[in-house]
N, CA, C and O atoms as a DFTB+ gen file, in Angstrom:
584 C
 N C O
     1  1     110.961     243.347    -100.748
     2  2     110.192     244.327    -100.248
     3  2     108.932     244.574    -101.256
     4  3     109.185     244.701    -102.454
     5  1     107.834     244.633    -100.888
     6  2     106.637     244.888    -101.628
     7  2     106.427     246.369    -101.678
     8  3     106.634     247.119    -100.724
     9  1     105.947     246.783    -103.010
    10  2     105.245     248.226    -102.916
    11  2     103.943     248.254    -102.478
    12  3     103.326     247.212    -102.260
    13  1     103.411     249.475    -102.312
    14  2     102.063     249.602    -101.949
    15  2     101.159     249.097    -102.977
    16  3     100.077     248.585    -102.689
    17  1     101.615     249.242    -104.252
    18  2     100.740     248.839    -105.376
    19  2     100.670     247.337    -105.447
    20  3      99.595     246.824    -105.757
    21  1     101.732     246.576    -105.187
    22  2     101.698     245.090    -105.339
    23  2     101.079     244.512    -104.127
    24  3     100.685     243.348    -104.208
    25  1     100.930     245.179    -102.975
    26  2     100.365     244.576    -101.879
    27  2      98.779     244.399    -102.094
    28  3      98.129     243.556    -101.476
    29  1      98.281     245.197    -102.945
    30  2      96.793     245.173    -103.263
    31  2      96.580     243.993    -103.948
    32  3      95.612     243.291    -103.656
    33  1      97.456     243.638    -104.934
    34  2      97.150     242.393    -105.760
    35  2      97.478     241.119    -104.859
    36  3      96.855     240.076    -105.054
    37  1      98.401     241.201    -103.929
    38  2      98.713     240.212    -103.058
    39  2      97.517     239.887    -102.116
    40  3      97.204     238.721    -101.875
    41  1      96.896     240.897    -101.623
    42  2      95.627     240.797    -100.590
    43  2      94.679     240.183    -101.519
    44  3      94.155     239.125    -101.171
    45  1      94.363     240.740    -102.743
    46  2      93.248     240.201    -103.526
    47  2      93.366     238.704    -103.882
    48  3      92.422     237.914    -103.896
    49  1      94.688     238.414    -104.176
    50  2      95.025     237.077    -104.659
    51  2      94.854     236.014    -103.474
    52  3      94.115     235.039    -103.610
    53  1      95.557     236.252    -102.343
    54  2      95.651     235.468    -101.147
    55  2      94.461     235.416    -100.382
    56  3      93.941     234.326    -100.143
    57  1      93.945     236.544     -99.948
    58  2      92.672     236.589     -99.070
    59  2      91.566     236.078    -100.049
    60  3      90.711     235.271     -99.684
    61  1      91.628     236.582    -101.287
    62  2      90.395     236.174    -102.125
    63  2      90.287     234.694    -102.337
    64  3      89.183     234.152    -102.279
    65  1      91.377     234.019    -102.578
    66  2      91.514     232.602    -102.709
    67  2      91.098     231.861    -101.439
    68  3      90.292     230.932    -101.495
    69  1      91.625     232.255    -100.340
    70  2      91.333     231.728     -98.935
    71  2      89.817     231.742     -98.782
    72  3      89.168     230.747     -98.463
    73  1      89.299     232.949     -99.035
    74  2      87.764     233.162     -98.778
    75  2      87.137     232.391     -99.663
    76  3      86.151     231.817     -99.201
    77  1      87.401     232.171    -100.871
    78  2      86.583     231.436    -101.977
    79  2      86.768     229.945    -101.452
    80  3      85.773     229.232    -101.579
    81  1      87.778     229.434    -100.943
    82  2      88.046     228.036    -100.541
    83  2      87.068     227.801     -99.290
    84  3      86.321     226.823     -99.279
    85  1      87.096     228.722     -98.246
    86  2      86.336     228.640     -97.115
    87  2      84.886     228.660     -97.596
    88  3      84.106     227.821     -97.146
    89  1      84.499     229.528     -98.445
    90  2      83.103     229.554     -98.868
    91  2      82.659     228.339     -99.602
    92  3      81.522     227.908     -99.412
    93  1      83.500     227.741    -100.451
    94  2      83.355     226.496    -100.998
    95  2      83.045     225.325    -100.057
    96  3      82.234     224.440    -100.328
    97  1      83.768     225.397     -98.921
    98  2      83.647     224.388     -97.855
    99  2      82.217     224.562     -97.289
   100  3      81.489     223.579     -97.152
   101  1      81.809     225.823     -96.956
   102  2      80.517     226.084     -96.370
   103  2      79.359     225.694     -97.205
   104  3      78.325     225.223     -96.731
   105  1      79.589     225.930     -98.606
   106  2      78.602     225.599     -99.595
   107  2      78.397     223.909     -99.538
   108  3      77.299     223.352     -99.530
   109  1      79.542     223.320     -99.505
   110  2      79.588     221.732     -99.428
   111  2      78.730     221.245     -98.185
   112  3      77.813     220.429     -98.271
   113  1      79.134     221.829     -97.077
   114  2      78.653     221.400     -95.785
   115  2      77.253     221.845     -95.678
   116  3      76.503     221.103     -95.045
   117  1      76.748     222.967     -96.203
   118  2      75.426     223.380     -96.217
   119  2      74.719     222.447     -97.123
   120  3      73.684     222.002     -96.626
   121  1      74.990     222.036     -98.295
   122  2      74.394     221.120     -99.146
   123  2      74.145     219.708     -98.551
   124  3      73.083     219.109     -98.720
   125  1      75.223     219.201     -97.823
   126  2      75.074     218.006     -97.297
   127  2      74.133     217.963     -95.940
   128  3      73.393     217.012     -95.691
   129  1      74.257     219.045     -95.160
   130  2      73.426     219.155     -94.064
   131  2      71.932     219.600     -94.301
   132  3      71.037     219.064     -93.648
   133  1      71.674     220.527     -95.183
   134  2      70.311     221.044     -95.370
   135  2      69.810     221.119     -96.897
   136  3      68.716     221.602     -97.189
   137  1      70.608     220.655     -97.740
   138  2      70.146     220.558     -99.254
   139  2      70.466     221.718    -100.114
   140  3      71.285     222.550     -99.722
   141  1      69.906     221.824    -101.201
   142  2      70.182     222.506    -102.364
   143  2      69.907     224.111    -102.009
   144  3      70.723     224.952    -102.386
   145  1      68.811     224.458    -101.323
   146  2      68.536     225.800    -100.952
   147  2      69.550     226.426     -99.968
   148  3      69.853     227.620     -99.976
   149  1      70.071     225.448     -99.074
   150  2      71.159     225.940     -98.207
   151  2      72.508     226.262     -98.837
   152  3      73.220     227.182     -98.433
   153  1      72.853     225.377     -99.951
   154  2      74.018     225.545    -100.836
   155  2      73.903     226.729    -101.604
   156  3      74.886     227.430    -101.840
   157  1      72.778     226.992    -102.003
   158  2      72.480     228.305    -102.710
   159  2      72.692     229.555    -101.962
   160  3      73.323     230.522    -102.387
   161  1      72.015     229.443    -100.615
   162  2      72.347     230.583     -99.889
   163  2      73.736     230.736     -99.365
   164  3      74.129     231.870     -99.087
   165  1      74.493     229.735     -99.207
   166  2      75.953     229.823     -98.949
   167  2      76.755     230.290    -100.007
   168  3      77.734     230.991     -99.752
   169  1      76.449     229.976    -101.219
   170  2      77.115     230.437    -102.370
   171  2      76.756     231.954    -102.586
   172  3      77.646     232.692    -103.008
   173  1      75.617     232.416    -102.346
   174  2      75.266     233.788    -102.477
   175  2      76.068     234.616    -101.499
   176  3      76.611     235.668    -101.837
   177  1      76.133     234.064    -100.159
   178  2      76.929     234.715     -99.039
   179  2      78.391     234.864     -99.414
   180  3      79.004     235.915     -99.230
   181  1      78.891     233.854     -99.908
   182  2      80.309     233.874    -100.334
   183  2      80.576     234.828    -101.474
   184  3      81.498     235.643    -101.427
   185  1      79.797     234.719    -102.441
   186  2      79.872     235.652    -103.545
   187  2      79.726     237.199    -103.074
   188  3      80.431     238.062    -103.597
   189  1      78.809     237.504    -102.094
   190  2      78.527     238.784    -101.687
   191  2      79.776     239.348    -100.925
   192  3      80.130     240.512    -101.111
   193  1      80.455     238.495    -100.048
   194  2      81.506     238.826     -99.178
   195  2      82.886     239.116    -100.168
   196  3      83.672     240.048    -100.001
   197  1      82.965     238.105    -101.205
   198  2      84.104     238.263    -102.154
   199  2      84.000     239.657    -102.880
   200  3      84.966     240.417    -102.953
   201  1      82.755     239.943    -103.414
   202  2      82.564     241.108    -104.057
   203  2      82.787     242.375    -103.097
   204  3      83.516     243.305    -103.443
   205  1      82.187     242.353    -102.008
   206  2      82.308     243.466    -101.102
   207  2      83.797     243.702    -100.805
   208  3      84.252     244.842    -100.898
   209  1      84.540     242.707    -100.466
   210  2      86.020     242.907    -100.036
   211  2      86.901     243.326    -101.169
   212  3      87.831     244.113    -100.988
   213  1      86.601     242.775    -102.414
   214  2      87.380     242.935    -103.441
   215  2      87.219     244.403    -104.020
   216  3      88.179     245.018    -104.483
   217  1      85.869     244.946    -103.956
   218  2      85.702     246.316    -104.364
   219  2      86.427     247.227    -103.434
   220  3      87.151     248.149    -103.810
   221  1      86.179     246.899    -102.161
   222  2      86.722     247.725    -101.150
   223  2      88.245     247.810    -101.161
   224  3      88.754     248.900    -100.899
   225  1      88.971     246.828    -101.423
   226  2      90.393     246.683    -101.710
   227  2      90.831     247.494    -102.967
   228  3      91.898     248.107    -102.961
   229  1      89.991     247.493    -104.054
   230  2      90.307     248.269    -105.233
   231  2      90.335     249.697    -104.880
   232  3      91.261     250.460    -105.155
   233  1      89.095     250.055    -104.159
   234  2      89.045     251.517    -103.917
   235  2      90.031     252.044    -102.920
   236  3      90.516     253.172    -103.007
   237  1      90.303     251.208    -101.991
   238  2      91.329     251.600    -100.916
   239  2      92.695     251.823    -101.654
   240  3      93.419     252.812    -101.535
   241  1      92.916     250.700    -102.451
   242  2      94.273     250.891    -103.231
   243  2      94.335     252.026    -104.036
   244  3      95.389     252.662    -104.061
   245  1      93.354     252.394    -104.714
   246  2      93.398     253.695    -105.592
   247  2      93.632     254.856    -104.747
   248  3      94.367     255.766    -105.130
   249  1      93.019     254.877    -103.560
   250  2      93.318     256.034    -102.668
   251  2      94.574     256.080    -102.151
   252  3      95.152     257.161    -102.035
   253  1      95.185     254.820    -101.752
   254  2      96.541     254.774    -101.252
   255  2      97.597     255.382    -102.286
   256  3      98.577     256.048    -101.953
   257  1      97.269     255.075    -103.488
   258  2      98.340     255.386    -104.731
   259  2      98.120     256.982    -104.973
   260  3      99.080     257.694    -105.267
   261  1      96.933     257.450    -104.847
   262  2      96.745     258.900    -105.264
   263  2      96.859     259.727    -104.046
   264  3      97.576     260.726    -104.091
   265  1      96.238     259.423    -102.979
   266  2      96.191     260.427    -101.902
   267  2      96.488     259.619    -100.611
   268  3      95.502     259.421     -99.902
   269  1      97.683     259.113    -100.176
   270  2      97.857     258.344     -98.989
   271  2      97.421     259.003     -97.716
   272  3      97.119     258.289     -96.760
   273  1      97.362     260.350     -97.624
   274  2      97.023     260.951     -96.470
   275  2      95.502     260.604     -96.056
   276  3      95.162     260.606     -94.873
   277  1      94.658     260.322     -97.048
   278  2      93.224     260.011     -96.932
   279  2      92.862     258.490     -96.680
   280  3      91.699     258.092     -96.739
   281  1      94.005     257.618     -96.378
   282  2      93.796     256.193     -96.334
   283  2      92.963     255.750     -95.195
   284  3      92.120     254.882     -95.422
   285  1      93.081     256.212     -94.041
   286  2      92.406     255.988     -92.837
   287  2      90.893     256.340     -92.969
   288  3      89.974     255.544     -92.779
   289  1      90.778     257.572     -93.301
   290  2      89.297     258.088     -93.547
   291  2      88.604     257.264     -94.691
   292  3      87.436     256.916     -94.513
   293  1      89.185     256.967     -95.735
   294  2      88.701     256.165     -96.858
   295  2      88.329     254.843     -96.369
   296  3      87.212     254.354     -96.536
   297  1      89.414     254.207     -95.688
   298  2      89.097     252.822     -95.265
   299  2      87.814     252.845     -94.118
   300  3      87.032     251.895     -94.143
   301  1      87.658     253.686     -93.348
   302  2      86.679     253.782     -92.460
   303  2      85.329     253.961     -93.257
   304  3      84.343     253.281     -92.976
   305  1      85.324     254.868     -94.224
   306  2      84.160     255.141     -95.097
   307  2      83.725     253.937     -95.750
   308  3      82.541     253.599     -95.735
   309  1      84.725     253.199     -96.388
   310  2      84.376     251.926     -97.189
   311  2      83.819     251.013     -96.328
   312  3      82.852     250.368     -96.731
   313  1      84.287     250.817     -95.106
   314  2      83.903     249.808     -94.058
   315  2      82.373     250.117     -93.740
   316  3      81.511     249.243     -93.834
   317  1      82.096     251.467     -93.344
   318  2      80.774     251.935     -93.031
   319  2      79.828     251.675     -94.143
   320  3      78.734     251.155     -93.926
   321  1      80.226     252.028     -95.348
   322  2      79.381     251.787     -96.529
   323  2      79.120     250.219     -96.727
   324  3      77.979     249.859     -97.016
   325  1      80.046     249.368     -96.594
   326  2      79.871     247.903     -96.623
   327  2      78.912     247.545     -95.692
   328  3      77.904     246.962     -96.091
   329  1      79.065     247.809     -94.451
   330  2      78.208     247.498     -93.405
   331  2      76.677     247.846     -93.651
   332  3      75.773     247.042     -93.421
   333  1      76.494     249.052     -94.115
   334  2      75.159     249.656     -94.470
   335  2      74.628     248.960     -95.641
   336  3      73.418     248.738     -95.667
   337  1      75.337     248.602     -96.572
   338  2      74.763     247.780     -97.849
   339  2      74.464     246.466     -97.281
   340  3      73.340     246.020     -97.511
   341  1      75.294     245.750     -96.561
   342  2      74.968     244.390     -95.958
   343  2      73.805     244.512     -95.197
   344  3      72.958     243.630     -95.336
   345  1      73.585     245.463     -94.391
   346  2      72.280     245.619     -93.462
   347  2      71.140     245.604     -94.432
   348  3      70.240     244.784     -94.252
   349  1      71.093     246.403     -95.410
   350  2      69.973     246.667     -96.301
   351  2      69.720     245.212     -97.031
   352  3      68.590     244.736     -97.143
   353  1      70.791     244.630     -97.466
   354  2      70.672     243.313     -98.120
   355  2      70.031     242.295     -97.087
   356  3      69.101     241.577     -97.454
   357  1      70.431     242.245     -96.047
   358  2      69.978     241.289     -94.928
   359  2      68.542     241.565     -94.750
   360  3      67.784     240.596     -94.722
   361  1      68.026     242.851     -94.616
   362  2      66.709     243.246     -94.450
   363  2      65.868     242.763     -95.525
   364  3      64.825     242.142     -95.325
   365  1      66.387     243.089     -96.807
   366  2      65.606     242.738     -97.984
   367  2      65.274     241.168     -98.126
   368  3      64.234     240.752     -98.636
   369  1      66.267     240.374     -97.622
   370  2      66.174     238.952     -97.895
   371  2      65.822     238.216     -96.593
   372  3      65.928     236.990     -96.558
   373  1      65.422     238.889     -95.554
   374  2      65.071     238.374     -94.127
   375  2      63.882     237.316     -94.229
   376  3      63.782     236.360     -93.459
   377  1      63.140     237.546     -95.092
   378  2      61.899     236.627     -95.223
   379  2      61.806     235.753     -96.543
   380  3      60.728     235.315     -96.948
   381  1      62.866     235.559     -97.105
   382  2      62.896     235.068     -98.463
   383  2      62.857     233.506     -98.325
   384  3      63.347     232.969     -97.331
   385  1      62.299     232.819     -99.277
   386  2      62.182     231.456     -99.233
   387  2      62.999     230.935    -100.478
   388  3      63.051     229.726    -100.704
   389  1      63.641     231.861    -101.287
   390  2      64.462     231.567    -102.478
   391  2      65.662     230.658    -102.060
   392  3      66.112     229.751    -102.760
   393  1      66.125     231.026    -100.811
   394  2      67.476     230.164    -100.412
   395  2      67.311     230.170     -98.922
   396  3      66.453     230.857     -98.368
   397  1      68.195     229.352     -98.254
   398  2      68.250     229.253     -96.763
   399  2      69.010     230.384     -96.243
   400  3      70.216     230.461     -96.477
   401  1      68.396     231.271     -95.551
   402  2      69.009     232.440     -94.991
   403  2      70.063     232.164     -93.849
   404  3      71.034     232.894     -93.654
   405  1      69.784     231.088     -93.150
   406  2      70.885     230.663     -92.182
   407  2      72.180     230.295     -92.735
   408  3      73.258     230.630     -92.244
   409  1      72.014     229.546     -93.845
   410  2      73.376     229.263     -94.533
   411  2      73.982     230.542     -95.244
   412  3      75.198     230.698     -95.352
   413  1      73.140     231.356     -95.675
   414  2      73.597     232.679     -96.184
   415  2      74.275     233.435     -95.162
   416  3      75.370     233.929     -95.431
   417  1      73.719     233.598     -93.930
   418  2      74.421     234.217     -92.800
   419  2      75.674     233.643     -92.441
   420  3      76.654     234.359     -92.233
   421  1      75.721     232.210     -92.340
   422  2      76.883     231.491     -91.933
   423  2      77.997     231.761     -92.893
   424  3      79.120     232.069     -92.494
   425  1      77.673     231.641     -94.218
   426  2      78.818     231.892     -95.181
   427  2      79.217     233.328     -95.118
   428  3      80.392     233.595     -95.368
   429  1      78.383     234.289     -94.814
   430  2      78.877     235.661     -94.785
   431  2      79.913     235.795     -93.462
   432  3      80.975     236.417     -93.489
   433  1      79.456     235.189     -92.483
   434  2      80.298     235.325     -91.152
   435  2      81.691     234.528     -91.395
   436  3      82.773     235.010     -91.061
   437  1      81.560     233.345     -91.970
   438  2      82.837     232.494     -92.121
   439  2      83.721     233.253     -93.148
   440  3      84.911     233.453     -92.901
   441  1      83.166     233.657     -94.247
   442  2      84.038     234.269     -95.276
   443  2      84.589     235.589     -94.897
   444  3      85.692     235.975     -95.283
   445  1      83.776     236.293     -94.111
   446  2      84.326     237.715     -93.463
   447  2      85.487     237.446     -92.503
   448  3      86.521     238.111     -92.546
   449  1      85.287     236.473     -91.657
   450  2      86.435     236.180     -90.732
   451  2      87.713     235.648     -91.464
   452  3      88.846     236.018     -91.158
   453  1      87.439     234.766     -92.440
   454  2      88.640     234.318     -93.177
   455  2      89.246     235.427     -93.847
   456  3      90.431     235.653     -93.599
   457  1      88.608     236.184     -94.684
   458  2      89.183     237.368     -95.317
   459  2      89.960     238.242     -94.450
   460  3      91.085     238.621     -94.776
   461  1      89.353     238.601     -93.265
   462  2      90.013     239.530     -92.267
   463  2      91.200     238.905     -91.675
   464  3      92.223     239.584     -91.597
   465  1      91.195     237.826     -91.294
   466  2      92.353     237.055     -90.670
   467  2      93.509     236.975     -91.798
   468  3      94.668     237.268     -91.505
   469  1      93.177     236.602     -92.986
   470  2      94.248     236.568     -94.067
   471  2      94.787     237.932     -94.355
   472  3      95.976     238.077     -94.638
   473  1      93.985     238.899     -94.296
   474  2      94.378     240.336     -94.765
   475  2      95.319     240.689     -93.588
   476  3      96.430     241.147     -93.853
   477  1      94.953     240.507     -92.348
   478  2      95.826     240.857     -91.179
   479  2      97.239     240.136     -91.201
   480  3      98.296     240.678     -90.881
   481  1      97.096     238.908     -91.605
   482  2      98.292     238.078     -91.681
   483  2      99.232     238.638     -92.782
   484  3     100.433     238.876     -92.652
   485  1      98.444     238.809     -93.921
   486  2      99.373     239.418     -95.276
   487  2     100.143     240.631     -94.889
   488  3     101.328     240.759     -95.196
   489  1      99.393     241.634     -94.131
   490  2      99.934     242.884     -93.702
   491  2     100.852     242.861     -92.641
   492  3     101.695     243.748     -92.505
   493  1     100.734     241.813     -91.809
   494  2     101.680     241.576     -90.719
   495  2     103.112     240.944     -91.125
   496  3     104.172     241.105     -90.520
   497  1     102.899     240.229     -92.232
   498  2     104.135     239.272     -92.639
   499  2     104.796     240.089     -93.893
   500  3     105.948     239.771     -94.188
   501  1     104.222     241.012     -94.574
   502  2     104.785     241.525     -95.693
   503  2     105.318     242.878     -95.504
   504  3     104.645     243.802     -95.048
   505  1     106.698     242.984     -95.912
   506  2     107.234     244.419     -95.712
   507  2     106.732     245.311     -96.833
   508  3     106.785     244.969     -98.014
   509  1     106.251     246.447     -96.419
   510  2     105.776     247.355     -97.639
   511  2     106.579     248.560     -97.435
   512  3     106.816     249.034     -96.324
   513  1     107.042     249.099     -98.691
   514  2     107.742     250.370     -98.622
   515  2     106.786     251.623     -98.593
   516  3     106.037     251.825     -99.549
   517  1     106.805     252.370     -97.627
   518  2     105.982     253.488     -97.386
   519  2     106.497     254.651     -98.074
   520  3     105.740     255.534     -98.477
   521  1     107.685     254.690     -98.220
   522  2     108.441     255.873     -99.007
   523  2     109.288     255.090     -99.900
   524  3     110.081     254.221     -99.538
   525  1     109.060     255.463    -101.085
   526  2     109.919     255.033    -102.283
   527  2     111.267     255.560    -102.185
   528  3     111.402     256.777    -102.057
   529  1     112.391     254.719    -102.232
   530  2     113.662     255.251    -102.224
   531  2     113.952     255.949    -103.511
   532  3     113.510     255.579    -104.599
   533  1     114.773     257.049    -103.305
   534  2     115.222     257.957    -104.577
   535  2     113.994     258.469    -105.200
   536  3     114.019     258.573    -106.426
   537  1     112.925     258.808    -104.578
   538  2     111.821     259.547    -105.264
   539  2     112.007     261.035    -105.089
   540  3     112.953     261.486    -104.443
   541  1     111.136     261.761    -105.645
   542  2     111.221     263.282    -105.686
   543  2     111.244     263.728    -104.227
   544  3     110.435     263.372    -103.370
   545  1     112.322     264.589    -104.050
   546  2     112.368     265.272    -102.623
   547  2     113.309     264.527    -101.731
   548  3     113.678     265.031    -100.670
   549  1     113.712     263.345    -102.123
   550  2     114.499     262.815    -101.188
   551  2     116.001     263.030    -101.508
   552  3     116.404     263.026    -102.671
   553  1     116.804     263.215    -100.458
   554  2     118.074     263.518    -100.414
   555  2     119.045     262.432    -100.513
   556  3     119.103     261.628     -99.583
   557  1     119.881     262.297    -101.611
   558  2     120.775     261.114    -101.731
   559  2     121.823     261.076    -100.553
   560  3     122.368     262.138    -100.254
   561  1     122.104     260.063     -99.946
   562  2     122.981     259.971     -98.918
   563  2     124.513     259.970     -99.445
   564  3     124.805     259.453    -100.524
   565  1     125.372     260.525     -98.687
   566  2     126.844     260.578     -99.082
   567  2     127.472     259.229     -98.727
   568  3     127.245     258.710     -97.635
   569  1     128.251     258.665     -99.633
   570  2     128.876     257.372     -99.218
   571  2     129.802     257.579     -98.142
   572  3     130.364     258.667     -98.022
   573  1     129.973     256.796     -97.487
   574  2     130.950     256.771     -96.243
   575  2     130.365     257.282     -95.010
   576  3     131.023     257.175     -93.975
   577  1     129.126     257.865     -94.987
   578  2     128.348     258.210     -93.809
   579  2     127.794     257.090     -93.132
   580  3     127.265     256.158     -93.739
   581  1     127.901     257.152     -91.850
   582  2     127.377     256.029     -90.976
   583  2     125.848     256.212     -90.688
   584  3     125.249     255.392     -89.992
């Protein structure tokens, strides 16, 4: 069984690695199909998604450890903040010629889907202790009781 603390590192390792691999594939395909500027755009999109989701996971993990009652509120707030920042970034770079914006958007889409799918899979297949046994306030059971 995993504790709530170790599930954060598990998500960061597995989902982060899977997302980085998917982003690498998008970078390679973009480079082959459209050249160097597309590869740069895809790399920037991959880095952006990895940074957004890692920061969000760290923040949410901190809230879960310190104030688990605020978990849903904080998760939604982090999500809305990430969407808002992403919108601003997309508006700022809409007309850029520094990199291929289609490859950038494709990498963001692919990496976001991969991270989300892996995160759902990790939470669905990992048993997490929501109540720590023998913690303060818990009543020890008497042996022999059914």
